[in-house]
LUMLUMDREN-2810 file (N, C-alpha, C; in Angstrom, 1 decimal):
<atoms>
<atom><aa>M</aa><ch>A</ch><at>N</at><xx>87.2</xx><yy>56.9</yy><zz>137.5</zz></atom>
<atom><aa>M</aa><ch>A</ch><at>CA</at><xx>86.0</xx><yy>56.7</yy><zz>138.3</zz></atom>
<atom><aa>M</aa><ch>A</ch><at>C</at><xx>85.0</xx><yy>57.7</yy><zz>137.7</zz></atom>
<atom><aa>A</aa><ch>A</ch><at>N</at><xx>85.3</xx><yy>58.5</yy><zz>136.8</zz></atom>
<atom><aa>A</aa><ch>A</ch><at>CA</at><xx>84.4</xx><yy>59.5</yy><zz>136.2</zz></atom>
<atom><aa>A</aa><ch>A</ch><at>C</at><xx>83.3</xx><yy>58.8</yy><zz>135.5</zz></atom>
<atom><aa>G</aa><ch>A</ch><at>N</at><xx>82.1</xx><yy>59.3</yy><zz>135.7</zz></atom>
<atom><aa>G</aa><ch>A</ch><at>CA</at><xx>80.9</xx><yy>58.8</yy><zz>135.0</zz></atom>
<atom><aa>G</aa><ch>A</ch><at>C</at><xx>80.3</xx><yy>57.6</yy><zz>135.8</zz></atom>
<atom><aa>S</aa><ch>A</ch><at>N</at><xx>80.9</xx><yy>57.2</yy><zz>136.9</zz></atom>
<atom><aa>S</aa><ch>A</ch><at>CA</at><xx>80.3</xx><yy>56.1</yy><zz>137.6</zz></atom>
<atom><aa>S</aa><ch>A</ch><at>C</at><xx>79.7</xx><yy>56.6</yy><zz>138.9</zz></atom>
<atom><aa>E</aa><ch>A</ch><at>N</at><xx>78.7</xx><yy>55.9</yy><zz>139.4</zz></atom>
<atom><aa>E</aa><ch>A</ch><at>CA</at><xx>78.1</xx><yy>56.3</yy><zz>140.7</zz></atom>
<atom><aa>E</aa><ch>A</ch><at>C</at><xx>78.9</xx><yy>55.9</yy><zz>141.8</zz></atom>
<atom><aa>E</aa><ch>A</ch><at>N</at><xx>79.1</xx><yy>56.8</yy><zz>142.8</zz></atom>
<atom><aa>E</aa><ch>A</ch><at>CA</at><xx>79.9</xx><yy>56.6</yy><zz>143.9</zz></atom>
<atom><aa>E</aa><ch>A</ch><at>C</at><xx>79.0</xx><yy>56.7</yy><zz>145.2</zz></atom>
<atom><aa>Q</aa><ch>A</ch><at>N</at><xx>79.2</xx><yy>55.6</yy><zz>146.0</zz></atom>
<atom><aa>Q</aa><ch>A</ch><at>CA</at><xx>78.5</xx><yy>55.6</yy><zz>147.3</zz></atom>
<atom><aa>Q</aa><ch>A</ch><at>C</at><xx>79.3</xx><yy>56.4</yy><zz>148.3</zz></atom>
<atom><aa>R</aa><ch>A</ch><at>N</at><xx>78.7</xx><yy>57.3</yy><zz>149.0</zz></atom>
<atom><aa>R</aa><ch>A</ch><at>CA</at><xx>79.4</xx><yy>58.0</yy><zz>150.1</zz></atom>
<atom><aa>R</aa><ch>A</ch><at>C</at><xx>78.9</xx><yy>57.5</yy><zz>151.4</zz></atom>
<atom><aa>I</aa><ch>A</ch><at>N</at><xx>79.9</xx><yy>57.3</yy><zz>152.3</zz></atom>
<atom><aa>I</aa><ch>A</ch><at>CA</at><xx>79.7</xx><yy>56.9</yy><zz>153.7</zz></atom>
<atom><aa>I</aa><ch>A</ch><at>C</at><xx>80.3</xx><yy>57.9</yy><zz>154.5</zz></atom>
<atom><aa>I</aa><ch>A</ch><at>N</at><xx>79.5</xx><yy>58.7</yy><zz>155.3</zz></atom>
<atom><aa>I</aa><ch>A</ch><at>CA</at><xx>80.1</xx><yy>59.7</yy><zz>156.1</zz></atom>
<atom><aa>I</aa><ch>A</ch><at>C</at><xx>80.2</xx><yy>59.2</yy><zz>157.5</zz></atom>
<atom><aa>A</aa><ch>A</ch><at>N</at><xx>81.4</xx><yy>59.1</yy><zz>157.9</zz></atom>
<atom><aa>A</aa><ch>A</ch><at>CA</at><xx>81.7</xx><yy>58.5</yy><zz>159.3</zz></atom>
<atom><aa>A</aa><ch>A</ch><at>C</at><xx>82.5</xx><yy>59.6</yy><zz>160.1</zz></atom>
<atom><aa>R</aa><ch>A</ch><at>N</at><xx>82.4</xx><yy>60.8</yy><zz>159.7</zz></atom>
<atom><aa>R</aa><ch>A</ch><at>CA</at><xx>83.1</xx><yy>61.9</yy><zz>160.3</zz></atom>
<atom><aa>R</aa><ch>A</ch><at>C</at><xx>82.7</xx><yy>62.0</yy><zz>161.8</zz></atom>
<atom><aa>G</aa><ch>A</ch><at>N</at><xx>83.7</xx><yy>62.2</yy><zz>162.6</zz></atom>
<atom><aa>G</aa><ch>A</ch><at>CA</at><xx>83.4</xx><yy>62.4</yy><zz>164.1</zz></atom>
<atom><aa>G</aa><ch>A</ch><at>C</at><xx>83.3</xx><yy>61.1</yy><zz>164.8</zz></atom>
<atom><aa>L</aa><ch>A</ch><at>N</at><xx>83.3</xx><yy>59.9</yy><zz>164.2</zz></atom>
<atom><aa>L</aa><ch>A</ch><at>CA</at><xx>83.2</xx><yy>58.6</yy><zz>164.9</zz></atom>
<atom><aa>L</aa><ch>A</ch><at>C</at><xx>84.6</xx><yy>58.2</yy><zz>165.2</zz></atom>
<atom><aa>H</aa><ch>A</ch><at>N</at><xx>84.8</xx><yy>57.6</yy><zz>166.4</zz></atom>
<atom><aa>H</aa><ch>A</ch><at>CA</at><xx>86.1</xx><yy>57.1</yy><zz>166.8</zz></atom>
<atom><aa>H</aa><ch>A</ch><at>C</at><xx>86.1</xx><yy>55.6</yy><zz>166.4</zz></atom>
<atom><aa>S</aa><ch>A</ch><at>N</at><xx>87.4</xx><yy>55.1</yy><zz>166.2</zz></atom>
<atom><aa>S</aa><ch>A</ch><at>CA</at><xx>87.6</xx><yy>53.7</yy><zz>165.9</zz></atom>
<atom><aa>S</aa><ch>A</ch><at>C</at><xx>87.0</xx><yy>52.8</yy><zz>167.0</zz></atom>
<atom><aa>P</aa><ch>A</ch><at>N</at><xx>86.4</xx><yy>51.7</yy><zz>166.6</zz></atom>
<atom><aa>P</aa><ch>A</ch><at>CA</at><xx>86.2</xx><yy>51.1</yy><zz>165.3</zz></atom>
<atom><aa>P</aa><ch>A</ch><at>C</at><xx>84.9</xx><yy>51.5</yy><zz>164.6</zz></atom>
<atom><aa>G</aa><ch>A</ch><at>N</at><xx>84.3</xx><yy>52.6</yy><zz>165.1</zz></atom>
<atom><aa>G</aa><ch>A</ch><at>CA</at><xx>83.0</xx><yy>53.0</yy><zz>164.5</zz></atom>
<atom><aa>G</aa><ch>A</ch><at>C</at><xx>82.9</xx><yy>53.2</yy><zz>163.0</zz></atom>
<atom><aa>P</aa><ch>A</ch><at>N</at><xx>83.9</xx><yy>53.9</yy><zz>162.4</zz></atom>
<atom><aa>P</aa><ch>A</ch><at>CA</at><xx>83.8</xx><yy>54.0</yy><zz>160.9</zz></atom>
<atom><aa>P</aa><ch>A</ch><at>C</at><xx>83.9</xx><yy>52.7</yy><zz>160.2</zz></atom>
<atom><aa>L</aa><ch>A</ch><at>N</at><xx>84.8</xx><yy>51.8</yy><zz>160.6</zz></atom>
<atom><aa>L</aa><ch>A</ch><at>CA</at><xx>84.9</xx><yy>50.5</yy><zz>160.0</zz></atom>
<atom><aa>L</aa><ch>A</ch><at>C</at><xx>83.6</xx><yy>49.7</yy><zz>160.1</zz></atom>
<atom><aa>L</aa><ch>A</ch><at>N</at><xx>83.0</xx><yy>49.7</yy><zz>161.3</zz></atom>
<atom><aa>L</aa><ch>A</ch><at>CA</at><xx>81.8</xx><yy>49.0</yy><zz>161.5</zz></atom>
<atom><aa>L</aa><ch>A</ch><at>C</at><xx>80.7</xx><yy>49.6</yy><zz>160.6</zz></atom>
<atom><aa>L</aa><ch>A</ch><at>N</at><xx>80.6</xx><yy>50.9</yy><zz>160.5</zz></atom>
<atom><aa>L</aa><ch>A</ch><at>CA</at><xx>79.6</xx><yy>51.5</yy><zz>159.6</zz></atom>
<atom><aa>L</aa><ch>A</ch><at>C</at><xx>79.9</xx><yy>51.1</yy><zz>158.1</zz></atom>
<atom><aa>V</aa><ch>A</ch><at>N</at><xx>81.1</xx><yy>51.1</yy><zz>157.7</zz></atom>
<atom><aa>V</aa><ch>A</ch><at>CA</at><xx>81.5</xx><yy>50.6</yy><zz>156.3</zz></atom>
<atom><aa>V</aa><ch>A</ch><at>C</at><xx>81.0</xx><yy>49.2</yy><zz>156.1</zz></atom>
<atom><aa>K</aa><ch>A</ch><at>N</at><xx>81.3</xx><yy>48.3</yy><zz>157.0</zz></atom>
<atom><aa>K</aa><ch>A</ch><at>CA</at><xx>80.9</xx><yy>46.9</yy><zz>156.9</zz></atom>
<atom><aa>K</aa><ch>A</ch><at>C</at><xx>79.4</xx><yy>46.8</yy><zz>156.8</zz></atom>
<atom><aa>K</aa><ch>A</ch><at>N</at><xx>78.7</xx><yy>47.5</yy><zz>157.6</zz></atom>
<atom><aa>K</aa><ch>A</ch><at>CA</at><xx>77.2</xx><yy>47.5</yy><zz>157.6</zz></atom>
<atom><aa>K</aa><ch>A</ch><at>C</at><xx>76.7</xx><yy>48.0</yy><zz>156.2</zz></atom>
<atom><aa>K</aa><ch>A</ch><at>N</at><xx>77.2</xx><yy>49.1</yy><zz>155.8</zz></atom>
<atom><aa>K</aa><ch>A</ch><at>CA</at><xx>76.7</xx><yy>49.7</yy><zz>154.5</zz></atom>
<atom><aa>K</aa><ch>A</ch><at>C</at><xx>77.1</xx><yy>48.8</yy><zz>153.3</zz></atom>
<atom><aa>L</aa><ch>A</ch><at>N</at><xx>78.3</xx><yy>48.2</yy><zz>153.4</zz></atom>
<atom><aa>L</aa><ch>A</ch><at>CA</at><xx>78.8</xx><yy>47.4</yy><zz>152.3</zz></atom>
<atom><aa>L</aa><ch>A</ch><at>C</at><xx>77.8</xx><yy>46.2</yy><zz>152.0</zz></atom>
<atom><aa>D</aa><ch>A</ch><at>N</at><xx>77.2</xx><yy>45.7</yy><zz>153.0</zz></atom>
<atom><aa>D</aa><ch>A</ch><at>CA</at><xx>76.2</xx><yy>44.6</yy><zz>152.8</zz></atom>
<atom><aa>D</aa><ch>A</ch><at>C</at><xx>75.0</xx><yy>45.0</yy><zz>152.0</zz></atom>
<atom><aa>E</aa><ch>A</ch><at>N</at><xx>74.6</xx><yy>46.3</yy><zz>152.0</zz></atom>
<atom><aa>E</aa><ch>A</ch><at>CA</at><xx>73.5</xx><yy>46.7</yy><zz>151.3</zz></atom>
<atom><aa>E</aa><ch>A</ch><at>C</at><xx>73.8</xx><yy>47.5</yy><zz>150.0</zz></atom>
<atom><aa>F</aa><ch>A</ch><at>N</at><xx>75.1</xx><yy>47.7</yy><zz>149.7</zz></atom>
<atom><aa>F</aa><ch>A</ch><at>CA</at><xx>75.5</xx><yy>48.5</yy><zz>148.6</zz></atom>
<atom><aa>F</aa><ch>A</ch><at>C</at><xx>75.8</xx><yy>47.6</yy><zz>147.4</zz></atom>
<atom><aa>K</aa><ch>A</ch><at>N</at><xx>75.4</xx><yy>48.0</yy><zz>146.2</zz></atom>
<atom><aa>K</aa><ch>A</ch><at>CA</at><xx>75.7</xx><yy>47.2</yy><zz>145.0</zz></atom>
<atom><aa>K</aa><ch>A</ch><at>C</at><xx>76.6</xx><yy>47.8</yy><zz>144.0</zz></atom>
<atom><aa>G</aa><ch>A</ch><at>N</at><xx>77.2</xx><yy>48.9</yy><zz>144.4</zz></atom>
<atom><aa>G</aa><ch>A</ch><at>CA</at><xx>78.0</xx><yy>49.6</yy><zz>143.4</zz></atom>
<atom><aa>G</aa><ch>A</ch><at>C</at><xx>79.5</xx><yy>49.2</yy><zz>143.5</zz></atom>
<atom><aa>R</aa><ch>A</ch><at>N</at><xx>80.3</xx><yy>49.9</yy><zz>142.8</zz></atom>
<atom><aa>R</aa><ch>A</ch><at>CA</at><xx>81.8</xx><yy>49.5</yy><zz>142.7</zz></atom>
<atom><aa>R</aa><ch>A</ch><at>C</at><xx>82.7</xx><yy>50.6</yy><zz>143.2</zz></atom>
<atom><aa>H</aa><ch>A</ch><at>N</at><xx>82.1</xx><yy>51.8</yy><zz>143.5</zz></atom>
<atom><aa>H</aa><ch>A</ch><at>CA</at><xx>83.0</xx><yy>52.9</yy><zz>144.0</zz></atom>
<atom><aa>H</aa><ch>A</ch><at>C</at><xx>82.4</xx><yy>53.5</yy><zz>145.3</zz></atom>
<atom><aa>I</aa><ch>A</ch><at>N</at><xx>83.3</xx><yy>53.6</yy><zz>146.3</zz></atom>
<atom><aa>I</aa><ch>A</ch><at>CA</at><xx>82.9</xx><yy>54.1</yy><zz>147.6</zz></atom>
<atom><aa>I</aa><ch>A</ch><at>C</at><xx>83.8</xx><yy>55.2</yy><zz>148.0</zz></atom>
<atom><aa>R</aa><ch>A</ch><at>N</at><xx>83.3</xx><yy>56.2</yy><zz>148.7</zz></atom>
<atom><aa>R</aa><ch>A</ch><at>CA</at><xx>84.1</xx><yy>57.2</yy><zz>149.3</zz></atom>
<atom><aa>R</aa><ch>A</ch><at>C</at><xx>83.7</xx><yy>57.3</yy><zz>150.8</zz></atom>
<atom><aa>V</aa><ch>A</ch><at>N</at><xx>84.6</xx><yy>57.0</yy><zz>151.6</zz></atom>
<atom><aa>V</aa><ch>A</ch><at>CA</at><xx>84.3</xx><yy>57.0</yy><zz>153.1</zz></atom>
<atom><aa>V</aa><ch>A</ch><at>C</at><xx>85.0</xx><yy>58.3</yy><zz>153.7</zz></atom>
<atom><aa>I</aa><ch>A</ch><at>N</at><xx>84.2</xx><yy>59.1</yy><zz>154.3</zz></atom>
<atom><aa>I</aa><ch>A</ch><at>CA</at><xx>84.7</xx><yy>60.4</yy><zz>154.9</zz></atom>
<atom><aa>I</aa><ch>A</ch><at>C</at><xx>84.9</xx><yy>60.2</yy><zz>156.4</zz></atom>
<atom><aa>V</aa><ch>A</ch><at>N</at><xx>86.1</xx><yy>60.3</yy><zz>156.9</zz></atom>
<atom><aa>V</aa><ch>A</ch><at>CA</at><xx>86.4</xx><yy>60.1</yy><zz>158.3</zz></atom>
<atom><aa>V</aa><ch>A</ch><at>C</at><xx>87.2</xx><yy>61.4</yy><zz>158.8</zz></atom>
<atom><aa>S</aa><ch>A</ch><at>N</at><xx>87.4</xx><yy>61.4</yy><zz>160.1</zz></atom>
<atom><aa>S</aa><ch>A</ch><at>CA</at><xx>88.0</xx><yy>62.5</yy><zz>160.8</zz></atom>
<atom><aa>S</aa><ch>A</ch><at>C</at><xx>89.4</xx><yy>62.2</yy><zz>161.3</zz></atom>
<atom><aa>S</aa><ch>A</ch><at>N</at><xx>89.8</xx><yy>60.9</yy><zz>161.3</zz></atom>
<atom><aa>S</aa><ch>A</ch><at>CA</at><xx>91.1</xx><yy>60.6</yy><zz>162.0</zz></atom>
<atom><aa>S</aa><ch>A</ch><at>C</at><xx>91.9</xx><yy>59.7</yy><zz>161.1</zz></atom>
<atom><aa>D</aa><ch>A</ch><at>N</at><xx>93.2</xx><yy>59.8</yy><zz>161.3</zz></atom>
<atom><aa>D</aa><ch>A</ch><at>CA</at><xx>94.1</xx><yy>58.9</yy><zz>160.5</zz></atom>
<atom><aa>D</aa><ch>A</ch><at>C</at><xx>93.9</xx><yy>57.4</yy><zz>160.9</zz></atom>
<atom><aa>D</aa><ch>A</ch><at>N</at><xx>93.7</xx><yy>57.2</yy><zz>162.2</zz></atom>
<atom><aa>D</aa><ch>A</ch><at>CA</at><xx>93.4</xx><yy>55.8</yy><zz>162.6</zz></atom>
<atom><aa>D</aa><ch>A</ch><at>C</at><xx>92.3</xx><yy>55.2</yy><zz>161.9</zz></atom>
<atom><aa>A</aa><ch>A</ch><at>N</at><xx>91.2</xx><yy>55.9</yy><zz>161.8</zz></atom>
<atom><aa>A</aa><ch>A</ch><at>CA</at><xx>90.0</xx><yy>55.4</yy><zz>161.1</zz></atom>
<atom><aa>A</aa><ch>A</ch><at>C</at><xx>90.3</xx><yy>55.1</yy><zz>159.7</zz></atom>
<atom><aa>A</aa><ch>A</ch><at>N</at><xx>91.0</xx><yy>56.1</yy><zz>159.0</zz></atom>
<atom><aa>A</aa><ch>A</ch><at>CA</at><xx>91.3</xx><yy>55.9</yy><zz>157.6</zz></atom>
<atom><aa>A</aa><ch>A</ch><at>C</at><xx>92.2</xx><yy>54.7</yy><zz>157.4</zz></atom>
<atom><aa>D</aa><ch>A</ch><at>N</at><xx>93.2</xx><yy>54.5</yy><zz>158.3</zz></atom>
<atom><aa>D</aa><ch>A</ch><at>CA</at><xx>94.1</xx><yy>53.4</yy><zz>158.2</zz></atom>
<atom><aa>D</aa><ch>A</ch><at>C</at><xx>93.3</xx><yy>52.0</yy><zz>158.3</zz></atom>
<atom><aa>E</aa><ch>A</ch><at>N</at><xx>92.4</xx><yy>51.9</yy><zz>159.2</zz></atom>
<atom><aa>E</aa><ch>A</ch><at>CA</at><xx>91.6</xx><yy>50.7</yy><zz>159.4</zz></atom>
<atom><aa>E</aa><ch>A</ch><at>C</at><xx>90.8</xx><yy>50.4</yy><zz>158.1</zz></atom>
<atom><aa>I</aa><ch>A</ch><at>N</at><xx>90.2</xx><yy>51.5</yy><zz>157.5</zz></atom>
<atom><aa>I</aa><ch>A</ch><at>CA</at><xx>89.4</xx><yy>51.3</yy><zz>156.3</zz></atom>
<atom><aa>I</aa><ch>A</ch><at>C</at><xx>90.2</xx><yy>50.9</yy><zz>155.1</zz></atom>
<atom><aa>V</aa><ch>A</ch><at>N</at><xx>91.4</xx><yy>51.6</yy><zz>155.0</zz></atom>
<atom><aa>V</aa><ch>A</ch><at>CA</at><xx>92.3</xx><yy>51.2</yy><zz>153.9</zz></atom>
<atom><aa>V</aa><ch>A</ch><at>C</at><xx>92.7</xx><yy>49.8</yy><zz>154.0</zz></atom>
<atom><aa>D</aa><ch>A</ch><at>N</at><xx>93.1</xx><yy>49.3</yy><zz>155.2</zz></atom>
<atom><aa>D</aa><ch>A</ch><at>CA</at><xx>93.5</xx><yy>47.9</yy><zz>155.4</zz></atom>
<atom><aa>D</aa><ch>A</ch><at>C</at><xx>92.4</xx><yy>47.0</yy><zz>155.1</zz></atom>
<atom><aa>F</aa><ch>A</ch><at>N</at><xx>91.2</xx><yy>47.3</yy><zz>155.5</zz></atom>
<atom><aa>F</aa><ch>A</ch><at>CA</at><xx>90.1</xx><yy>46.4</yy><zz>155.2</zz></atom>
<atom><aa>F</aa><ch>A</ch><at>C</at><xx>89.9</xx><yy>46.2</yy><zz>153.7</zz></atom>
<atom><aa>F</aa><ch>A</ch><at>N</at><xx>89.9</xx><yy>47.3</yy><zz>153.0</zz></atom>
<atom><aa>F</aa><ch>A</ch><at>CA</at><xx>89.6</xx><yy>47.2</yy><zz>151.5</zz></atom>
<atom><aa>F</aa><ch>A</ch><at>C</at><xx>90.8</xx><yy>46.6</yy><zz>150.8</zz></atom>
<atom><aa>M</aa><ch>A</ch><at>N</at><xx>92.0</xx><yy>46.9</yy><zz>151.2</zz></atom>
<atom><aa>M</aa><ch>A</ch><at>CA</at><xx>93.2</xx><yy>46.3</yy><zz>150.6</zz></atom>
<atom><aa>M</aa><ch>A</ch><at>C</at><xx>93.2</xx><yy>44.8</yy><zz>150.7</zz></atom>
<atom><aa>K</aa><ch>A</ch><at>N</at><xx>92.7</xx><yy>44.3</yy><zz>151.8</zz></atom>
<atom><aa>K</aa><ch>A</ch><at>CA</at><xx>92.7</xx><yy>42.9</yy><zz>152.0</zz></atom>
<atom><aa>K</aa><ch>A</ch><at>C</at><xx>91.6</xx><yy>42.2</yy><zz>151.1</zz></atom>
<atom><aa>M</aa><ch>A</ch><at>N</at><xx>90.7</xx><yy>43.0</yy><zz>150.6</zz></atom>
<atom><aa>M</aa><ch>A</ch><at>CA</at><xx>89.7</xx><yy>42.6</yy><zz>149.7</zz></atom>
<atom><aa>M</aa><ch>A</ch><at>C</at><xx>90.2</xx><yy>42.6</yy><zz>148.2</zz></atom>
<atom><aa>G</aa><ch>A</ch><at>N</at><xx>91.4</xx><yy>43.3</yy><zz>148.1</zz></atom>
<atom><aa>G</aa><ch>A</ch><at>CA</at><xx>91.9</xx><yy>43.4</yy><zz>146.7</zz></atom>
<atom><aa>G</aa><ch>A</ch><at>C</at><xx>91.5</xx><yy>44.6</yy><zz>146.0</zz></atom>
<atom><aa>A</aa><ch>A</ch><at>N</at><xx>90.9</xx><yy>45.6</yy><zz>146.7</zz></atom>
<atom><aa>A</aa><ch>A</ch><at>CA</at><xx>90.4</xx><yy>46.8</yy><zz>146.1</zz></atom>
<atom><aa>A</aa><ch>A</ch><at>C</at><xx>91.5</xx><yy>47.8</yy><zz>145.9</zz></atom>
<atom><aa>K</aa><ch>A</ch><at>N</at><xx>91.3</xx><yy>48.7</yy><zz>145.0</zz></atom>
<atom><aa>K</aa><ch>A</ch><at>CA</at><xx>92.2</xx><yy>49.8</yy><zz>144.8</zz></atom>
<atom><aa>K</aa><ch>A</ch><at>C</at><xx>91.7</xx><yy>50.9</yy><zz>145.7</zz></atom>
<atom><aa>V</aa><ch>A</ch><at>N</at><xx>92.6</xx><yy>51.5</yy><zz>146.5</zz></atom>
<atom><aa>V</aa><ch>A</ch><at>CA</at><xx>92.3</xx><yy>52.5</yy><zz>147.5</zz></atom>
<atom><aa>V</aa><ch>A</ch><at>C</at><xx>93.2</xx><yy>53.7</yy><zz>147.4</zz></atom>
<atom><aa>E</aa><ch>A</ch><at>N</at><xx>92.6</xx><yy>54.9</yy><zz>147.5</zz></atom>
<atom><aa>E</aa><ch>A</ch><at>CA</at><xx>93.4</xx><yy>56.1</yy><zz>147.5</zz></atom>
<atom><aa>E</aa><ch>A</ch><at>C</at><xx>92.9</xx><yy>56.9</yy><zz>148.7</zz></atom>
<atom><aa>I</aa><ch>A</ch><at>N</at><xx>93.8</xx><yy>57.8</yy><zz>149.2</zz></atom>
<atom><aa>I</aa><ch>A</ch><at>CA</at><xx>93.5</xx><yy>58.7</yy><zz>150.3</zz></atom>
<atom><aa>I</aa><ch>A</ch><at>C</at><xx>93.5</xx><yy>60.1</yy><zz>149.7</zz></atom>
<atom><aa>D</aa><ch>A</ch><at>N</at><xx>92.5</xx><yy>60.9</yy><zz>150.1</zz></atom>
<atom><aa>D</aa><ch>A</ch><at>CA</at><xx>92.4</xx><yy>62.3</yy><zz>149.6</zz></atom>
<atom><aa>D</aa><ch>A</ch><at>C</at><xx>92.0</xx><yy>63.1</yy><zz>150.9</zz></atom>
<atom><aa>N</aa><ch>A</ch><at>N</at><xx>92.9</xx><yy>64.1</yy><zz>151.1</zz></atom>
<atom><aa>N</aa><ch>A</ch><at>CA</at><xx>92.6</xx><yy>65.0</yy><zz>152.3</zz></atom>
<atom><aa>N</aa><ch>A</ch><at>C</at><xx>91.8</xx><yy>66.2</yy><zz>151.8</zz></atom>
<atom><aa>A</aa><ch>A</ch><at>N</at><xx>90.8</xx><yy>66.6</yy><zz>152.5</zz></atom>
<atom><aa>A</aa><ch>A</ch><at>CA</at><xx>90.0</xx><yy>67.7</yy><zz>152.2</zz></atom>
<atom><aa>A</aa><ch>A</ch><at>C</at><xx>89.7</xx><yy>68.5</yy><zz>153.5</zz></atom>
<atom><aa>G</aa><ch>A</ch><at>N</at><xx>90.5</xx><yy>69.5</yy><zz>153.7</zz></atom>
<atom><aa>G</aa><ch>A</ch><at>CA</at><xx>90.4</xx><yy>70.2</yy><zz>155.0</zz></atom>
<atom><aa>G</aa><ch>A</ch><at>C</at><xx>90.7</xx><yy>69.3</yy><zz>156.2</zz></atom>
<atom><aa>D</aa><ch>A</ch><at>N</at><xx>89.8</xx><yy>69.2</yy><zz>157.1</zz></atom>
<atom><aa>D</aa><ch>A</ch><at>CA</at><xx>90.1</xx><yy>68.4</yy><zz>158.3</zz></atom>
<atom><aa>D</aa><ch>A</ch><at>C</at><xx>89.6</xx><yy>67.0</yy><zz>158.1</zz></atom>
<atom><aa>D</aa><ch>A</ch><at>N</at><xx>89.0</xx><yy>66.7</yy><zz>156.9</zz></atom>
<atom><aa>D</aa><ch>A</ch><at>CA</at><xx>88.4</xx><yy>65.4</yy><zz>156.6</zz></atom>
<atom><aa>D</aa><ch>A</ch><at>C</at><xx>89.4</xx><yy>64.6</yy><zz>155.8</zz></atom>
<atom><aa>I</aa><ch>A</ch><at>N</at><xx>89.3</xx><yy>63.3</yy><zz>156.0</zz></atom>
<atom><aa>I</aa><ch>A</ch><at>CA</at><xx>90.1</xx><yy>62.3</yy><zz>155.2</zz></atom>
<atom><aa>I</aa><ch>A</ch><at>C</at><xx>89.1</xx><yy>61.5</yy><zz>154.4</zz></atom>
<atom><aa>H</aa><ch>A</ch><at>N</at><xx>89.3</xx><yy>61.5</yy><zz>153.1</zz></atom>
<atom><aa>H</aa><ch>A</ch><at>CA</at><xx>88.4</xx><yy>60.7</yy><zz>152.2</zz></atom>
<atom><aa>H</aa><ch>A</ch><at>C</at><xx>89.2</xx><yy>59.5</yy><zz>151.8</zz></atom>
<atom><aa>V</aa><ch>A</ch><at>N</at><xx>88.6</xx><yy>58.3</yy><zz>152.0</zz></atom>
<atom><aa>V</aa><ch>A</ch><at>CA</at><xx>89.1</xx><yy>57.0</yy><zz>151.6</zz></atom>
<atom><aa>V</aa><ch>A</ch><at>C</at><xx>88.3</xx><yy>56.7</yy><zz>150.3</zz></atom>
<atom><aa>V</aa><ch>A</ch><at>N</at><xx>89.0</xx><yy>56.7</yy><zz>149.2</zz></atom>
<atom><aa>V</aa><ch>A</ch><at>CA</at><xx>88.3</xx><yy>56.5</yy><zz>147.9</zz></atom>
<atom><aa>V</aa><ch>A</ch><at>C</at><xx>88.6</xx><yy>55.0</yy><zz>147.5</zz></atom>
<atom><aa>V</aa><ch>A</ch><at>N</at><xx>87.6</xx><yy>54.2</yy><zz>147.3</zz></atom>
<atom><aa>V</aa><ch>A</ch><at>CA</at><xx>87.7</xx><yy>52.8</yy><zz>147.0</zz></atom>
<atom><aa>V</aa><ch>A</ch><at>C</at><xx>87.1</xx><yy>52.4</yy><zz>145.7</zz></atom>
<atom><aa>D</aa><ch>A</ch><at>N</at><xx>87.9</xx><yy>51.7</yy><zz>144.9</zz></atom>
<atom><aa>D</aa><ch>A</ch><at>CA</at><xx>87.4</xx><yy>51.1</yy><zz>143.6</zz></atom>
<atom><aa>D</aa><ch>A</ch><at>C</at><xx>87.4</xx><yy>49.6</yy><zz>143.8</zz></atom>
<atom><aa>L</aa><ch>A</ch><at>N</at><xx>86.2</xx><yy>49.0</yy><zz>143.8</zz></atom>
<atom><aa>L</aa><ch>A</ch><at>CA</at><xx>86.0</xx><yy>47.6</yy><zz>144.0</zz></atom>
<atom><aa>L</aa><ch>A</ch><at>C</at><xx>85.9</xx><yy>46.8</yy><zz>142.7</zz></atom>
<atom><aa>T</aa><ch>A</ch><at>N</at><xx>86.2</xx><yy>47.5</yy><zz>141.6</zz></atom>
<atom><aa>T</aa><ch>A</ch><at>CA</at><xx>86.1</xx><yy>46.9</yy><zz>140.3</zz></atom>
<atom><aa>T</aa><ch>A</ch><at>C</at><xx>86.9</xx><yy>45.7</yy><zz>140.1</zz></atom>
<atom><aa>E</aa><ch>A</ch><at>N</at><xx>88.1</xx><yy>45.7</yy><zz>140.6</zz></atom>
<atom><aa>E</aa><ch>A</ch><at>CA</at><xx>89.0</xx><yy>44.6</yy><zz>140.5</zz></atom>
<atom><aa>E</aa><ch>A</ch><at>C</at><xx>89.1</xx><yy>43.7</yy><zz>141.7</zz></atom>
<atom><aa>S</aa><ch>A</ch><at>N</at><xx>88.3</xx><yy>43.9</yy><zz>142.7</zz></atom>
<atom><aa>S</aa><ch>A</ch><at>CA</at><xx>88.4</xx><yy>43.1</yy><zz>143.9</zz></atom>
<atom><aa>S</aa><ch>A</ch><at>C</at><xx>87.8</xx><yy>41.7</yy><zz>143.8</zz></atom>
<atom><aa>G</aa><ch>A</ch><at>N</at><xx>86.9</xx><yy>41.5</yy><zz>142.9</zz></atom>
<atom><aa>G</aa><ch>A</ch><at>CA</at><xx>86.2</xx><yy>40.2</yy><zz>142.8</zz></atom>
<atom><aa>G</aa><ch>A</ch><at>C</at><xx>85.1</xx><yy>40.1</yy><zz>143.7</zz></atom>
<atom><aa>E</aa><ch>A</ch><at>N</at><xx>84.8</xx><yy>41.1</yy><zz>144.5</zz></atom>
<atom><aa>E</aa><ch>A</ch><at>CA</at><xx>83.7</xx><yy>41.1</yy><zz>145.4</zz></atom>
<atom><aa>E</aa><ch>A</ch><at>C</at><xx>82.4</xx><yy>41.5</yy><zz>144.7</zz></atom>
<atom><aa>D</aa><ch>A</ch><at>N</at><xx>81.3</xx><yy>41.0</yy><zz>145.2</zz></atom>
<atom><aa>D</aa><ch>A</ch><at>CA</at><xx>80.0</xx><yy>41.3</yy><zz>144.7</zz></atom>
<atom><aa>D</aa><ch>A</ch><at>C</at><xx>79.4</xx><yy>42.6</yy><zz>145.3</zz></atom>
<atom><aa>A</aa><ch>A</ch><at>N</at><xx>80.2</xx><yy>43.5</yy><zz>145.7</zz></atom>
<atom><aa>A</aa><ch>A</ch><at>CA</at><xx>79.7</xx><yy>44.7</yy><zz>146.4</zz></atom>
<atom><aa>A</aa><ch>A</ch><at>C</at><xx>79.1</xx><yy>45.6</yy><zz>145.4</zz></atom>
</atoms>
């Protein structure tokens, strides 16, 4: 992912399904291939991971302090995101 622009979506502090709804809204207006979603709970991270995996995206989880970063690569998903 080095050298590519990454869209950040900060959904920290939102309870489910808030982070997923925010991701879906932002995804409609985003044209890039790499997304980092920052959430505060395992439940929110799991929902986002499931959503992107169903799209065929490569998804990784990165913990940073109290935050959970869901790192998404849409390059191989076939989506026009």
